N, C-alpha and C positions, 0 to 999 in steps of 0.2 A: 156818789151822787151828792150834789151840793144843793141845799135848799135855803133860800133867804126868806124869812118871814118878817115883813116890815109892818110894824104896828099891829101885830097879830093879837086879837082878843083872846081871852081864856075860853077854852072849850070845855064843855061838861063831858068827862070821861065816863063811859058806861060802867067800867069796872072801878068802883070807888076804892076797893081794897088796894088795887095796883097803884092808883094815884097816891093813896096814903103812904104806901111803901116808898114810892119815888120821892115824895115830899119829905118823908122822914130821912131818907138817904141823903138828899141834898142838904137838909138841915144839919145832919151829923157832919157832912163834909165841910159845911161852912163853919161849924163850931170848931172842928178839928183844925182847919187851916188857920182860923183866927187865933187859936190858943197856942200856936207854935211859939215857944219862948225864944227860939233863935231867929225868928223872922222880924225884920224891921217893922216898926209900928205903921209907917205909911203903907208899906206893902200889905201888911195884915189887914189894914182898913180897906185897901183897894180890893183885896180878895174877898173880904166879907161883903162888901157892896156888890161885887160881881156875883157871888153865890146867891145873895138875896134876890138879885135881879133875875138870875136863872131860875130860882125857885118859882118866881111869879110866872115863868113861861114853861112850867113843867108839862102841862097838858099839850101845848103846841110841840114841845120836843118829842114827847112820846108818840104823838100823831105822826110826826115826820118819820120817826124810827119805824113805826108800824107800816107806813106806806112804802118805805124802802126795803123792808124785809131783812134788815141787817140786825146784828147783835146789839148795836148801840149807835151813838153818834157823838162827835165833838160839838159841843154847844158853847157859843160865846156871843157877846154883843159887839157889833161893829163899832170900832173906835171913832168912826166918822160921824155916823148918825144915830148910834145906839140901837140899831135894829138887830133882831135876833138872827143868828146864822147857825144853821144846823148842817153838819157834815156827816152823813151816815157812813157806817163801816162796821166791820166785825172786830176791829181793834183800833186804838188811837192811831197807830201807824198806817193801817189800811184806810181809815177815814181821811187822813191827811194826804195819803198817796192819791186817793181818788180825787180829792180837791185839787191837788197840785197838777194832776195830769188832765183835768177836765178842760175842754176848750173855753168855757165861759170864765174860767179862773184867770185867763190871760187878758180878757177884755174888761171884765167887771171885778177888778180886785177890791178886796175889802181890807180894812185895817184890823189885823189880827193882834190880839193882846199877847203879852209875853207868856202868860199862863192860861191854859185852856182846861176844860172839864170834859171828860168822856163819860157820858151817861148811858148805862145799859138799858136794854128793853125792860119793860115793867115785869115780864115774867122770868127774867134772869136774876137769880138771887145774888147779885153782886153790887157792891157799893160803887158810887161814881169814882173815877180816877182823875187825879190832877196831873197834867203833863205840861211840860214847857215847850214853847214854840221852837226854841233852839234844839231840843232833843228831837222833835219831829222833823225839823229841817235836816238835822244830821242823819236821821234814819232814812229820810227821803233821798239825801245825797248818796248814802250808802246803797240804797236800792237802785238808784240810777247807775252808780258805779257797777253794782252787781249785774244790772240789766245789760250795761255796755260790755261787761266782761263775758256775760253769757252770749251776747251777740258775737263778740270776737271769738269765743270758743266755738259757736256754731259755724262762723265763717272759717275758722281754722279746721273744724271737722269737715266742712264741705270741701275746702281745699285739699285736706288730707284724703278724703274719699275720692276726689277727682284724681289726685296724684296716684292714689292706690288703684283706682280704676285704670288709669293710664299704664301704671306699672303692671297691672294684671293683664291688660291687653298686650303690652309689649312682651310680657312673659309668655302669654299664650301664643303670640306670633313666633317668639323665639323657640318655644317648645314645638310648635308645628313645623318650623323650618328645621330644627334639630331632628325631629322625628322623620321628616322627609329625607334629610341627609343620611340619617341612620338607616332608614329603610333602603336607600340606594346603596349605602355601604354594605348592608347586610346582603342585599341582592347580589352585589359584585362578589362579596366574600363567598356567598353560597354558590355562585357560578364557578368561582375559582376552586372551591372545595369539590364541587361535582366534577369539574374537569380533572382535578388532581385524583379524585377517586376513580374516574374512568381510566386515566393513565395508569394508576396503580393496579386496577383490575386487569388492564391489558398486560402490564408487566408481570403480574402474578400468573396470568394465563400463559405468557411466554415462558416464564420460569417453570410452570408446571409442565409445559410441553418439553422444555429442555431437560427437566428432571426425568420425564418419561422416556425421552430419547436416551438419556444417560443410563437409565435403568435397562432399557432395551440393549444398548451397547454393552453394558455390563453383563447382561444375560448372554448376549452373543459372544462376548469375550470369554465368558465361562464355558459356553458351549465349544468355542474354538480351542480353549485351553484343554478341555476334556478330549476333544478330537486330536489336538496336538499330542497330548500325553499318550492317547491310544496309538497314534501314528508313530510316536517315538518308540513306544513299546514294540509295535510291529516292526519298525525299522531295526530296533535292537535285536528282535528275534530273527529277522531276516539276515541281519549282519552276522549273528551267531551261526545261523544255518549256512550263510555264505562262507564264513570262516571254516566251518566244518567241511563244507563241500570243497573249499580251496585246499584244505589239508588233505582230504581224500584225493583230490585231483593231483596235488603235488606228489602224494605217495604213489598214485597210479602212474604219473609221469615218470617218477623215479624208477618205478618197477619197469615201465615200458622202456625207459632209457637203458636200464640194466639189461633187459632182455635184448634190446636192439644192439647194445654193445657186444653182448655175447654172440648174438647172431652174426653181427658184422665180423667179429673175431673169427667166428667159425667159418664165415664165408671167405674171409681172407685166407684162412688156413686151407680151405678147399681150393681157392684160386691159386695159392702157392703150390698146392699139390698138383693141380691141373697144369700149371705152368711147368712144374718139374717134369711132369709126364710129357708135356709137349716138347720140352727141351730134350728129353731123352729120346724121343721119337725122331727128332731131326738128326 
Protein backbone atom coordinates (compact mmCIF):
# COMPACT_ATOMS: atom_id res chain seq x y z
CA UNK A 1 0.00 0.00 0.00
CA UNK A 2 1.50 3.33 -1.03
CA UNK A 3 0.52 6.55 0.66
CA UNK A 4 1.49 10.10 -0.43
CA UNK A 5 1.15 12.81 2.21
CA UNK A 6 1.55 16.19 0.56
CA UNK A 7 2.16 19.06 2.96
CA UNK A 8 1.03 16.90 5.83
CA UNK A 9 1.09 18.84 9.18
CA UNK A 10 2.34 17.22 12.34
CA UNK A 11 -0.25 15.28 14.30
CA UNK A 12 -0.29 14.90 18.00
CA UNK A 13 0.37 11.18 18.79
CA UNK A 14 -1.64 9.82 21.72
CA UNK A 15 1.26 7.69 22.90
CA UNK A 16 4.00 10.18 23.65
CA UNK A 17 6.42 7.47 24.67
CA UNK A 18 6.21 5.75 21.27
CA UNK A 19 6.75 9.03 19.44
CA UNK A 20 9.72 9.75 21.67
CA UNK A 21 11.23 6.35 20.84
CA UNK A 22 10.66 6.98 17.11
CA UNK A 23 12.21 10.44 17.22
CA UNK A 24 15.17 9.10 19.18
CA UNK A 25 15.63 6.26 16.66
CA UNK A 26 15.51 8.64 13.71
CA UNK A 27 17.93 10.96 15.44
CA UNK A 28 20.35 8.11 16.11
CA UNK A 29 20.03 6.99 12.49
CA UNK A 30 20.77 10.51 11.29
CA UNK A 31 23.81 10.79 13.54
CA UNK A 32 25.05 7.34 12.55
CA UNK A 33 24.73 7.99 8.84
CA UNK A 34 26.26 11.44 9.02
CA UNK A 35 29.25 10.28 11.05
CA UNK A 36 30.29 7.52 8.63
CA UNK A 37 33.94 8.32 7.92
CA UNK A 38 33.98 6.50 4.53
CA UNK A 39 30.97 8.46 3.16
CA UNK A 40 31.60 11.47 0.89
CA UNK A 41 30.85 14.80 2.53
CA UNK A 42 28.16 15.81 0.04
CA UNK A 43 26.36 12.47 0.44
CA UNK A 44 26.62 12.66 4.23
CA UNK A 45 25.13 16.15 4.20
CA UNK A 46 22.31 15.01 1.90
CA UNK A 47 21.52 12.02 4.14
CA UNK A 48 21.62 14.24 7.21
CA UNK A 49 19.16 16.66 5.64
CA UNK A 50 16.97 13.76 4.55
CA UNK A 51 16.88 12.26 8.02
CA UNK A 52 16.10 15.59 9.63
CA UNK A 53 13.27 16.08 7.16
CA UNK A 54 11.92 12.60 7.94
CA UNK A 55 12.13 13.27 11.68
CA UNK A 56 9.83 16.23 11.20
CA UNK A 57 7.27 13.83 9.62
CA UNK A 58 7.59 11.09 12.27
CA UNK A 59 3.98 11.38 13.44
CA UNK A 60 2.61 11.21 9.90
CA UNK A 61 4.82 8.19 9.12
CA UNK A 62 3.61 6.31 12.22
CA UNK A 63 -0.01 7.20 11.44
CA UNK A 64 0.37 5.73 7.94
CA UNK A 65 2.01 2.59 9.35
CA UNK A 66 -0.80 2.10 11.89
CA UNK A 67 -3.47 2.56 9.21
CA UNK A 68 -1.79 -0.05 6.97
CA UNK A 69 -1.34 -2.61 9.77
CA UNK A 70 2.19 -3.39 8.55
CA UNK A 71 5.42 -3.79 10.47
CA UNK A 72 6.81 -0.54 9.05
CA UNK A 73 7.20 1.56 5.95
CA UNK A 74 9.73 3.00 3.53
CA UNK A 75 9.68 6.75 4.05
CA UNK A 76 11.27 9.38 1.80
CA UNK A 77 10.63 12.80 0.32
CA UNK A 78 9.66 13.04 -3.33
CA UNK A 79 12.53 14.54 -5.27
CA UNK A 80 10.13 16.54 -7.45
CA UNK A 81 8.07 18.47 -4.92
CA UNK A 82 9.50 17.40 -1.53
CA UNK A 83 6.25 15.73 -0.42
CA UNK A 84 6.38 12.84 2.02
CA UNK A 85 5.97 9.36 0.53
CA UNK A 86 5.19 6.42 2.82
CA UNK A 87 5.29 2.87 1.43
CA UNK A 88 3.97 0.41 4.09
CA UNK A 89 5.26 -3.15 4.29
CA UNK A 90 6.57 -5.83 6.64
CA UNK A 91 10.14 -5.32 5.37
CA UNK A 92 11.96 -2.96 3.00
CA UNK A 93 11.70 -5.48 0.16
CA UNK A 94 8.00 -6.11 0.88
CA UNK A 95 7.24 -2.35 0.96
CA UNK A 96 9.06 -1.75 -2.32
CA UNK A 97 7.40 -4.79 -3.95
CA UNK A 98 3.97 -3.45 -2.98
CA UNK A 99 4.86 -0.06 -4.41
CA UNK A 100 6.32 -1.51 -7.62
CA UNK A 101 3.30 -3.74 -8.29
CA UNK A 102 0.61 -1.19 -7.30
CA UNK A 103 -1.43 0.17 -10.28
CA UNK A 104 -0.98 3.79 -9.18
CA UNK A 105 2.79 3.40 -9.30
CA UNK A 106 2.57 3.17 -13.10
CA UNK A 107 0.55 6.42 -13.49
CA UNK A 108 1.76 8.62 -10.63
CA UNK A 109 5.47 7.93 -10.48
CA UNK A 110 7.47 9.71 -7.82
CA UNK A 111 11.12 10.66 -7.81
CA UNK A 112 12.74 8.13 -5.47
CA UNK A 113 16.09 8.99 -3.89
CA UNK A 114 19.06 6.64 -4.09
CA UNK A 115 18.90 5.95 -0.33
CA UNK A 116 15.66 5.27 1.58
CA UNK A 117 14.76 4.71 5.22
CA UNK A 118 12.57 1.88 6.51
CA UNK A 119 10.85 2.94 9.72
CA UNK A 120 9.36 0.26 11.98
CA UNK A 121 6.07 0.61 13.80
CA UNK A 122 6.34 2.42 17.14
CA UNK A 123 5.68 -0.74 19.16
CA UNK A 124 8.42 -2.71 17.33
CA UNK A 125 11.73 -2.35 19.19
CA UNK A 126 13.88 -1.96 16.08
CA UNK A 127 15.88 0.98 14.82
CA UNK A 128 15.16 2.38 11.35
CA UNK A 129 17.06 0.74 8.48
CA UNK A 130 18.78 2.49 5.60
CA UNK A 131 18.47 0.74 2.25
CA UNK A 132 19.52 1.69 -1.25
CA UNK A 133 17.18 2.01 -4.20
CA UNK A 134 19.52 -0.13 -6.27
CA UNK A 135 19.29 -2.99 -3.75
CA UNK A 136 15.49 -2.75 -3.63
CA UNK A 137 15.30 -2.78 -7.42
CA UNK A 138 17.61 -5.78 -7.56
CA UNK A 139 15.48 -7.57 -4.97
CA UNK A 140 12.34 -6.67 -6.92
CA UNK A 141 13.91 -7.93 -10.15
CA UNK A 142 14.88 -11.12 -8.34
CA UNK A 143 11.31 -11.44 -7.05
CA UNK A 144 9.93 -10.95 -10.55
CA UNK A 145 12.35 -13.55 -11.86
CA UNK A 146 11.37 -15.86 -9.03
CA UNK A 147 7.67 -15.23 -9.74
CA UNK A 148 8.21 -15.90 -13.45
CA UNK A 149 10.15 -19.04 -12.56
CA UNK A 150 7.35 -20.14 -10.24
CA UNK A 151 4.83 -19.49 -13.02
CA UNK A 152 6.96 -21.51 -15.42
CA UNK A 153 7.24 -24.26 -12.83
CA UNK A 154 3.46 -24.20 -12.33
CA UNK A 155 2.97 -24.35 -16.09
CA UNK A 156 5.51 -27.17 -16.29
CA UNK A 157 3.76 -28.94 -13.42
CA UNK A 158 0.40 -28.45 -15.14
CA UNK A 159 1.78 -29.77 -18.43
CA UNK A 160 3.45 -32.62 -16.57
CA UNK A 161 0.17 -33.41 -14.80
CA UNK A 162 -1.66 -33.27 -18.13
CA UNK A 163 0.90 -35.57 -19.74
CA UNK A 164 0.79 -37.77 -16.66
CA UNK A 165 -3.00 -37.85 -16.80
CA UNK A 166 -2.87 -38.68 -20.51
CA UNK A 167 -0.27 -41.35 -19.85
CA UNK A 168 -2.37 -42.72 -17.00
CA UNK A 169 -5.47 -42.81 -19.25
CA UNK A 170 -3.49 -44.49 -22.02
CA UNK A 171 -2.05 -46.89 -19.48
CA UNK A 172 -5.53 -47.61 -18.09
CA UNK A 173 -6.86 -48.17 -21.61
CA UNK A 174 -3.88 -50.37 -22.43
CA UNK A 175 -4.37 -52.31 -19.19
CA UNK A 176 -8.08 -52.69 -19.95
CA UNK A 177 -7.35 -53.88 -23.51
CA UNK A 178 -4.61 -56.18 -22.26
CA UNK A 179 -6.95 -57.50 -19.57
CA UNK A 180 -9.65 -58.12 -22.15
CA UNK A 181 -7.18 -59.92 -24.43
CA UNK A 182 -5.82 -61.83 -21.46
CA UNK A 183 -9.33 -62.84 -20.38
CA UNK A 184 -10.08 -64.02 -23.92
CA UNK A 185 -6.79 -65.91 -24.06
CA UNK A 186 -7.45 -67.43 -20.65
CA UNK A 187 -10.96 -68.43 -21.76
CA UNK A 188 -9.56 -70.05 -24.91
CA UNK A 189 -6.82 -71.79 -22.95
CA UNK A 190 -9.37 -72.91 -20.37
CA UNK A 191 -11.60 -74.28 -23.13
CA UNK A 192 -8.62 -76.08 -24.69
CA UNK A 193 -7.63 -77.45 -21.29
CA UNK A 194 -11.19 -78.62 -20.59
CA UNK A 195 -11.31 -80.23 -24.04
CA UNK A 196 -7.93 -81.87 -23.45
CA UNK A 197 -9.06 -83.04 -20.01
CA UNK A 198 -12.27 -84.45 -21.50
CA UNK A 199 -10.28 -86.24 -24.20
CA UNK A 200 -7.82 -87.50 -21.58
CA UNK A 201 -10.71 -88.73 -19.43
CA UNK A 202 -12.15 -90.54 -22.42
CA UNK A 203 -8.75 -92.04 -23.22
CA UNK A 204 -8.31 -93.06 -19.58
CA UNK A 205 -11.76 -94.65 -19.62
CA UNK A 206 -10.89 -96.48 -22.84
CA UNK A 207 -7.58 -97.58 -21.35
CA UNK A 208 -9.36 -98.73 -18.19
CA UNK A 209 -11.83 -100.73 -20.27
CA UNK A 210 -8.98 -102.16 -22.33
CA UNK A 211 -7.07 -103.08 -19.18
CA UNK A 212 -10.25 -104.68 -17.79
CA UNK A 213 -10.74 -106.63 -20.98
CA UNK A 214 -7.06 -107.60 -20.92
CA UNK A 215 -7.46 -108.76 -17.37
CA UNK A 216 -10.56 -110.70 -18.31
CA UNK A 217 -8.73 -112.24 -21.28
CA UNK A 218 -5.86 -113.10 -19.01
CA UNK A 219 -8.23 -114.71 -16.54
CA UNK A 220 -9.89 -116.63 -19.39
CA UNK A 221 -6.49 -117.58 -20.72
CA UNK A 222 -5.55 -118.83 -17.29
CA UNK A 223 -8.79 -120.76 -17.12
CA UNK A 224 -8.18 -122.17 -20.60
CA UNK A 225 -4.63 -123.02 -19.67
CA UNK A 226 -5.87 -124.85 -16.61
CA UNK A 227 -8.49 -126.60 -18.68
CA UNK A 228 -5.93 -127.40 -21.38
CA UNK A 229 -3.56 -128.80 -18.78
CA UNK A 230 -6.38 -130.86 -17.36
CA UNK A 231 -7.35 -132.03 -20.86
CA UNK A 232 -3.74 -132.81 -21.66
CA UNK A 233 -3.47 -134.82 -18.51
CA UNK A 234 -6.69 -136.58 -19.40
CA UNK A 235 -5.47 -137.19 -22.95
CA UNK A 236 -2.21 -138.48 -21.57
CA UNK A 237 -4.09 -140.78 -19.23
CA UNK A 238 -6.35 -141.88 -22.06
CA UNK A 239 -3.30 -142.39 -24.26
CA UNK A 240 -1.71 -144.51 -21.59
CA UNK A 241 -4.92 -146.46 -21.18
CA UNK A 242 -5.19 -146.80 -24.99
CA UNK A 243 -1.63 -147.97 -25.20
CA UNK A 244 -2.29 -150.52 -22.49
CA UNK A 245 -5.47 -151.58 -24.26
CA UNK A 246 -3.57 -151.76 -27.56
CA UNK A 247 -0.94 -153.93 -25.96
CA UNK A 248 -3.58 -156.16 -24.48
CA UNK A 249 -5.39 -156.22 -27.83
CA UNK A 250 -2.20 -157.06 -29.65
CA UNK A 251 -1.49 -159.79 -27.17
CA UNK A 252 -5.04 -161.05 -27.57
CA UNK A 253 -4.74 -160.85 -31.36
CA UNK A 254 -1.48 -162.76 -31.18
CA UNK A 255 -3.04 -165.36 -29.01
CA UNK A 256 -6.03 -165.54 -31.31
CA UNK A 257 -3.74 -165.77 -34.31
CA UNK A 258 -1.76 -168.51 -32.66
CA UNK A 259 -4.94 -170.38 -31.76
CA UNK A 260 -6.33 -169.84 -35.23
CA UNK A 261 -3.14 -171.09 -36.81
CA UNK A 262 -3.21 -174.13 -34.60
CA UNK A 263 -6.84 -174.73 -35.38
CA UNK A 264 -6.23 -174.23 -39.12
CA UNK A 265 -3.30 -176.59 -38.93
CA UNK A 266 -5.42 -179.06 -37.12
CA UNK A 267 -8.20 -178.55 -39.64
CA UNK A 268 -5.78 -179.05 -42.49
CA UNK A 269 -4.58 -182.24 -40.89
CA UNK A 270 -8.13 -183.37 -40.53
CA UNK A 271 -8.87 -182.45 -44.10
CA UNK A 272 -5.83 -184.36 -45.23
CA UNK A 273 -6.95 -187.33 -43.21
CA UNK A 274 -10.43 -187.09 -44.63
CA UNK A 275 -9.05 -186.77 -48.14
CA UNK A 276 -6.88 -189.81 -47.56
CA UNK A 277 -9.84 -191.67 -46.38
CA UNK A 278 -11.84 -190.55 -49.39
CA UNK A 279 -9.06 -191.59 -51.65
CA UNK A 280 -8.81 -194.95 -50.03
CA UNK A 281 -12.51 -195.50 -50.34
CA UNK A 282 -12.41 -194.95 -54.14
